[in-house]
ZADRENDO-437346 format. One record per residue (C-alpha): z, x, y; residue number from 0. Coordinates in steps of 0.02 Angstrom, whole numbers. Example, Ala and Ser with C-alpha at 12.3 -4.5 7.8 and 13.67 -1.06 7.14 Angstrom:
// ZADRENDO-437346
<<390,615,-225>,0>
<<357,684,-53>,1>
//
This chain:
// ZADRENDO-437346
<<231,-1632,-867>,0>
<<112,-1489,-901>,1>
<<-59,-1559,-857>,2>
<<-227,-1479,-893>,3>
<<-376,-1561,-809>,4>
<<-529,-1532,-916>,5>
<<-714,-1535,-876>,6>
<<-817,-1640,-997>,7>
<<-1004,-1646,-1032>,8>
<<-1036,-1745,-872>,9>
<<-988,-1596,-763>,10>
<<-1174,-1558,-738>,11>
<<-1200,-1729,-658>,12>
<<-1083,-1669,-519>,13>
<<-1181,-1512,-478>,14>
<<-1200,-1427,-356>,15>
<<-1019,-1463,-308>,16>
<<-955,-1411,-481>,17>
<<-1051,-1247,-480>,18>
<<-902,-1174,-385>,19>
<<-753,-1280,-441>,20>
<<-693,-1383,-589>,21>
<<-706,-1572,-580>,22>
<<-520,-1584,-549>,23>
<<-534,-1486,-386>,24>
<<-654,-1612,-308>,25>
<<-587,-1696,-151>,26>
<<-598,-1885,-137>,27>
<<-490,-1970,-6>,28>
<<-357,-1860,74>,29>
<<-316,-1761,-84>,30>
<<-408,-1671,-222>,31>
<<-404,-1751,-394>,32>
<<-279,-1618,-449>,33>
<<-167,-1652,-300>,34>
<<-168,-1838,-341>,35>
<<-96,-1800,-514>,36>
<<29,-1676,-443>,37>
<<93,-1805,-319>,38>
<<105,-1946,-444>,39>
<<183,-1849,-589>,40>
<<275,-1706,-500>,41>
<<201,-1601,-641>,42>
<<111,-1434,-649>,43>
<<-80,-1444,-650>,44>
<<-204,-1315,-713>,45>
<<-384,-1324,-774>,46>
<<-500,-1308,-923>,47>
<<-671,-1269,-853>,48>
<<-820,-1152,-867>,49>
<<-779,-974,-919>,50>
<<-844,-899,-757>,51>
<<-730,-1014,-654>,52>
<<-574,-982,-759>,53>
<<-512,-826,-666>,54>
<<-495,-933,-509>,55>
<<-444,-1091,-602>,56>
<<-340,-1033,-752>,57>
<<-259,-1135,-891>,58>
<<-72,-1144,-920>,59>
<<-8,-1200,-1091>,60>
<<165,-1251,-1151>,61>
<<232,-1331,-1310>,62>
<<193,-1504,-1237>,63>
<<24,-1520,-1151>,64>
<<-56,-1671,-1068>,65>
<<-245,-1649,-1062>,66>
<<-325,-1766,-934>,67>
<<-510,-1790,-893>,68>
<<-539,-1699,-728>,69>
<<-657,-1835,-665>,70>
<<-526,-1973,-676>,71>
<<-441,-2041,-520>,72>
<<-252,-2049,-537>,73>
<<-163,-2216,-525>,74>
<<16,-2265,-563>,75>
<<-46,-2378,-704>,76>
<<-142,-2236,-788>,77>
<<0,-2114,-759>,78>
<<121,-2230,-848>,79>
<<2,-2248,-996>,80>
<<-18,-2059,-1010>,81>
<<169,-2026,-997>,82>
<<197,-2146,-1143>,83>
<<80,-2051,-1259>,84>
<<157,-1980,-1416>,85>
<<112,-1807,-1479>,86>
<<-67,-1807,-1549>,87>
<<-109,-1974,-1470>,88>
<<-256,-1998,-1352>,89>
<<-328,-2126,-1231>,90>
<<-513,-2167,-1226>,91>
<<-623,-2268,-1110>,92>
<<-772,-2315,-1218>,93>
<<-839,-2150,-1284>,94>
<<-754,-2048,-1148>,95>
<<-592,-1953,-1183>,96>
<<-470,-1990,-1043>,97>
<<-310,-1906,-1099>,98>
<<-232,-1818,-1248>,99>
<<-54,-1759,-1280>,100>
<<-27,-1617,-1402>,101>
<<77,-1461,-1428>,102>
<<-81,-1361,-1464>,103>
<<-168,-1245,-1340>,104>
<<-347,-1312,-1334>,105>
<<-461,-1208,-1225>,106>
<<-627,-1303,-1226>,107>
<<-688,-1480,-1205>,108>
<<-768,-1473,-1378>,109>
<<-600,-1440,-1462>,110>
<<-521,-1579,-1360>,111>
<<-657,-1704,-1403>,112>
<<-648,-1662,-1589>,113>
<<-458,-1663,-1598>,114>
<<-387,-1774,-1733>,115>
<<-276,-1895,-1639>,116>
<<-219,-2075,-1643>,117>
<<-331,-2164,-1520>,118>
<<-289,-2299,-1395>,119>
<<-413,-2388,-1280>,120>
<<-395,-2418,-1094>,121>
<<-500,-2529,-980>,122>
<<-453,-2494,-799>,123>
<<-512,-2317,-765>,124>
<<-611,-2252,-616>,125>
<<-709,-2092,-641>,126>
<<-817,-1983,-529>,127>
<<-982,-1989,-623>,128>
<<-1104,-1926,-490>,129>
<<-1086,-1829,-328>,130>
<<-1122,-1984,-224>,131>
<<-970,-2071,-301>,132>
<<-866,-1956,-191>,133>
<<-919,-2037,-27>,134>
<<-942,-2208,-108>,135>
<<-759,-2213,-165>,136>
<<-688,-2115,-19>,137>
<<-627,-2260,88>,138>
<<-525,-2337,-53>,139>
<<-453,-2167,-99>,140>
<<-401,-2130,81>,141>
<<-304,-2293,78>,142>
<<-223,-2251,-90>,143>
<<-180,-2072,-41>,144>
<<-113,-2127,128>,145>
<<10,-2245,44>,146>
<<59,-2109,-80>,147>
<<94,-1966,41>,148>
<<165,-2060,191>,149>
<<284,-2177,99>,150>
<<459,-2165,170>,151>
<<409,-2036,301>,152>
<<405,-2043,490>,153>
<<247,-2002,588>,154>
<<253,-1881,733>,155>
<<233,-1964,903>,156>
<<65,-1939,990>,157>
<<41,-1906,1175>,158>
<<32,-2057,1289>,159>
<<-141,-2000,1343>,160>
<<-213,-2073,1181>,161>
<<-268,-2251,1147>,162>
<<-201,-2313,980>,163>
<<-268,-2473,903>,164>
<<-175,-2535,749>,165>
<<-17,-2472,665>,166>
<<-83,-2371,515>,167>
<<-89,-2200,597>,168>
<<11,-2054,525>,169>
<<22,-1889,618>,170>
<<95,-1734,537>,171>
<<199,-1609,636>,172>
<<99,-1485,738>,173>
<<-53,-1597,759>,174>
<<-129,-1609,934>,175>
<<-210,-1766,1007>,176>
<<-258,-1791,1188>,177>
<<-357,-1931,1271>,178>
<<-432,-1990,1106>,179>
<<-458,-2167,1042>,180>
<<-397,-2205,865>,181>
<<-431,-2374,784>,182>
<<-343,-2409,619>,183>
<<-382,-2596,610>,184>
<<-502,-2569,464>,185>
<<-401,-2436,374>,186>
<<-271,-2299,398>,187>
<<-294,-2137,493>,188>
<<-208,-1980,427>,189>
<<-196,-1824,537>,190>
<<-137,-1667,448>,191>
<<-28,-1522,504>,192>
<<-96,-1422,651>,193>
<<-254,-1529,656>,194>
<<-329,-1572,825>,195>
<<-425,-1718,898>,196>
<<-500,-1668,1065>,197>
<<-517,-1776,1218>,198>
<<-647,-1913,1220>,199>
<<-660,-1925,1030>,200>
<<-681,-2099,955>,201>
<<-607,-2116,781>,202>
<<-603,-2262,659>,203>
<<-510,-2278,494>,204>
<<-504,-2258,351>,205>
<<-505,-2075,401>,206>
<<-423,-1914,342>,207>
<<-415,-1762,455>,208>
<<-337,-1629,345>,209>
<<-228,-1480,392>,210>
<<-296,-1365,525>,211>
<<-457,-1462,556>,212>
<<-533,-1508,725>,213>
<<-630,-1658,789>,214>
<<-729,-1598,940>,215>
<<-740,-1676,1113>,216>
<<-835,-1840,1123>,217>
<<-861,-1852,935>,218>
<<-890,-2022,854>,219>
<<-810,-2026,682>,220>
<<-831,-2187,584>,221>
<<-729,-2246,435>,222>
<<-723,-2188,254>,223>
<<-733,-2008,315>,224>
<<-632,-1857,258>,225>
<<-631,-1694,354>,226>
<<-556,-1564,238>,227>
<<-439,-1421,285>,228>
<<-493,-1300,422>,229>
<<-657,-1389,466>,230>
<<-733,-1418,638>,231>
<<-833,-1578,661>,232>
<<-924,-1653,810>,233>
<<-1067,-1774,844>,234>
<<-1084,-1936,746>,235>
<<-1016,-1946,569>,236>
<<-996,-2094,451>,237>
<<-933,-2107,271>,238>
<<-942,-1920,240>,239>
<<-828,-1799,146>,240>
<<-814,-1621,210>,241>
<<-732,-1496,95>,242>
<<-631,-1353,168>,243>
<<-687,-1224,298>,244>
<<-852,-1308,344>,245>
<<-925,-1341,516>,246>
<<-1031,-1473,600>,247>
<<-980,-1425,774>,248>
<<-1117,-1508,878>,249>
<<-1213,-1669,906>,250>
<<-1319,-1745,770>,251>
<<-1295,-1883,640>,252>
<<-1225,-1866,465>,253>
<<-1187,-2015,353>,254>
<<-1150,-2056,171>,255>
<<-1140,-1872,127>,256>
<<-1036,-1736,43>,257>
<<-1029,-1563,121>,258>
<<-957,-1422,17>,259>
<<-846,-1277,68>,260>
<<-900,-1137,188>,261>
<<-1051,-1237,249>,262>
<<-1121,-1241,426>,263>
<<-1239,-1368,502>,264>
<<-1330,-1305,656>,265>
<<-1333,-1397,822>,266>
<<-1427,-1563,821>,267>
<<-1442,-1568,631>,268>
<<-1484,-1747,580>,269>
<<-1487,-1828,410>,270>
<<-1568,-1993,364>,271>
<<-1457,-2102,256>,272>
<<-1574,-2253,245>,273>
<<-1756,-2257,191>,274>
<<-1883,-2335,310>,275>
<<-1924,-2469,181>,276>
<<-1739,-2499,141>,277>
<<-1773,-2455,-42>,278>
<<-1646,-2384,-164>,279>
<<-1618,-2197,-142>,280>
<<-1664,-2072,-277>,281>
<<-1569,-1907,-295>,282>
<<-1600,-1750,-394>,283>
<<-1500,-1746,-556>,284>
<<-1464,-1576,-631>,285>
<<-1436,-1645,-806>,286>
<<-1601,-1740,-818>,287>
<<-1692,-1613,-707>,288>
<<-1777,-1751,-610>,289>
<<-1744,-1879,-473>,290>
<<-1644,-2032,-529>,291>
<<-1608,-2197,-443>,292>
<<-1434,-2195,-367>,293>
<<-1418,-2384,-350>,294>
<<-1372,-2351,-167>,295>
<<-1463,-2408,-11>,296>
<<-1366,-2283,96>,297>
<<-1361,-2102,40>,298>
<<-1379,-1948,147>,299>
<<-1346,-1766,101>,300>
<<-1259,-1676,-43>,301>
<<-1234,-1492,4>,302>
<<-1158,-1358,-108>,303>
<<-1037,-1223,-52>,304>
<<-1091,-1083,65>,305>
<<-1253,-1171,117>,306>
<<-1313,-1169,298>,307>
<<-1448,-1249,405>,308>
<<-1520,-1198,574>,309>
<<-1527,-1296,737>,310>
<<-1629,-1457,742>,311>
<<-1639,-1467,552>,312>
<<-1695,-1637,486>,313>
<<-1647,-1695,312>,314>
<<-1730,-1838,220>,315>
<<-1632,-1979,139>,316>
<<-1551,-1922,-23>,317>
<<-1566,-1733,-4>,318>
<<-1476,-1619,-127>,319>
<<-1446,-1437,-80>,320>
<<-1373,-1308,-198>,321>
<<-1252,-1165,-168>,322>
<<-1285,-1031,-36>,323>
<<-1451,-1101,26>,324>
<<-1510,-1060,202>,325>
<<-1626,-1192,277>,326>
<<-1718,-1180,443>,327>
<<-1883,-1222,530>,328>
<<-1977,-1376,588>,329>
<<-2012,-1537,490>,330>
<<-1920,-1605,339>,331>
<<-1883,-1487,193>,332>
<<-1891,-1546,12>,333>
<<-1767,-1675,-54>,334>
<<-1703,-1547,-180>,335>
<<-1668,-1370,-121>,336>
<<-1608,-1251,-258>,337>
<<-1463,-1131,-242>,338>
<<-1499,-966,-152>,339>
<<-1655,-1036,-67>,340>
<<-1710,-961,99>,341>
<<-1834,-1060,207>,342>
<<-1882,-1240,243>,343>
<<-2030,-1358,248>,344>
<<-2155,-1214,251>,345>
<<-2088,-1145,87>,346>
<<-1946,-1045,11>,347>
<<-1907,-871,-47>,348>
<<-1750,-812,-136>,349>
<<-1594,-781,-33>,350>
<<-1551,-618,-119>,351>
<<-1374,-586,-179>,352>
<<-1336,-439,-62>,353>
<<-1385,-542,91>,354>
<<-1296,-699,30>,355>
<<-1139,-599,-10>,356>
<<-1138,-517,161>,357>
<<-1154,-685,249>,358>
<<-1014,-758,143>,359>
<<-904,-608,180>,360>
<<-927,-626,368>,361>
<<-902,-815,366>,362>
<<-743,-805,262>,363>
<<-674,-664,369>,364>
<<-682,-782,520>,365>
<<-554,-890,430>,366>
<<-454,-735,379>,367>
<<-509,-754,198>,368>
<<-574,-617,86>,369>
<<-731,-625,-20>,370>
<<-640,-546,-167>,371>
<<-705,-495,-337>,372>
<<-665,-667,-410>,373>
<<-771,-755,-278>,374>
<<-911,-628,-298>,375>
<<-915,-653,-486>,376>
<<-926,-842,-463>,377>
<<-1072,-823,-342>,378>
<<-1160,-704,-462>,379>
<<-1138,-829,-603>,380>
<<-1205,-973,-498>,381>
<<-1355,-865,-452>,382>
<<-1393,-839,-637>,383>
<<-1361,-1020,-686>,384>
<<-1475,-1085,-548>,385>
<<-1623,-969,-581>,386>
<<-1721,-1104,-672>,387>
<<-1724,-1214,-515>,388>
<<-1801,-1082,-401>,389>
<<-1977,-1132,-448>,390>
<<-2059,-1001,-337>,391>
<<-1983,-864,-444>,392>
<<-2066,-934,-599>,393>
<<-2244,-949,-531>,394>
<<-2369,-830,-611>,395>
<<-2431,-692,-496>,396>
<<-2611,-710,-431>,397>
<<-2723,-572,-497>,398>
//
């Protein structure tokens, strides 16, 4: 199968995470949405996304193309329905296009949505509609991905210095565990290749520790948590998804959150995930340009790629931070911090592109990655797209 995961009009509801990636590259559970389709279909996956993201996430067309909504979670039931599509037949969930099969090369969501096809309806579809759906659905997706990628395989044997509770623990070759406690009674624990759990760590499933990542000494990692590739995480963490190459290396609490790629949380950073009055949490919505009720009682932090915060930073319940923001200082900053913001509770200035680029270059070099022209162009585009949110730039000058 040649699969193209397309972004639809709800992409903006997933900002800031989709500023720097298509919907299909979001990680929920152990795998990204694209990897879920690759594993279930054994097909080739590419993307239809924003023009500025296309050099990094290109489209590949053949004479038989399966277009699938990038926000949809793969299941065997949905895969079977899509594989049975005839040419120029589509599947819809209400008013939302789920999948289309055609021999045409369609390069935008508008052309997909307007395509003349024979329509079929489907009921059982799970989609990522808002950024908080990522942590809300993460536990169930860890369980589904665990079953998918460990079926018929043998786990590596851990050292006898560890305490293992429950039988749903899978360890890839090259992983290191010493004197840690792993409890899989409430859900499976997946430990990727060359990952490490240091001594004294307490870990509960469902949990995914992806390739090359580290759980630091004495950490307390609760269930429904994913630590993406090449991350370092310590302190207390619950129901949080870390994307790749991000660090929370020290003490401090983080719960019900999504942390993008190339982020760093300073020592003793703490995030509230529950309001004092136990009320429903509101979050900033980029589409509506205002705060909307999430329907959740527990909701912590959504942080876009390349953002950082200094030591002892405190985040309010339901804080949304854009791409390449740098937050520091005493007291609680605002609940919505735009991309390329520099400052904290006392106010913000613009984190200029030369400074932001230099920080990104240094950070990526530490992981032996290059800030190449493709990455630079993406950051420049995000800077332009996010200008409207940097309110301090739009204030009239005092005469």
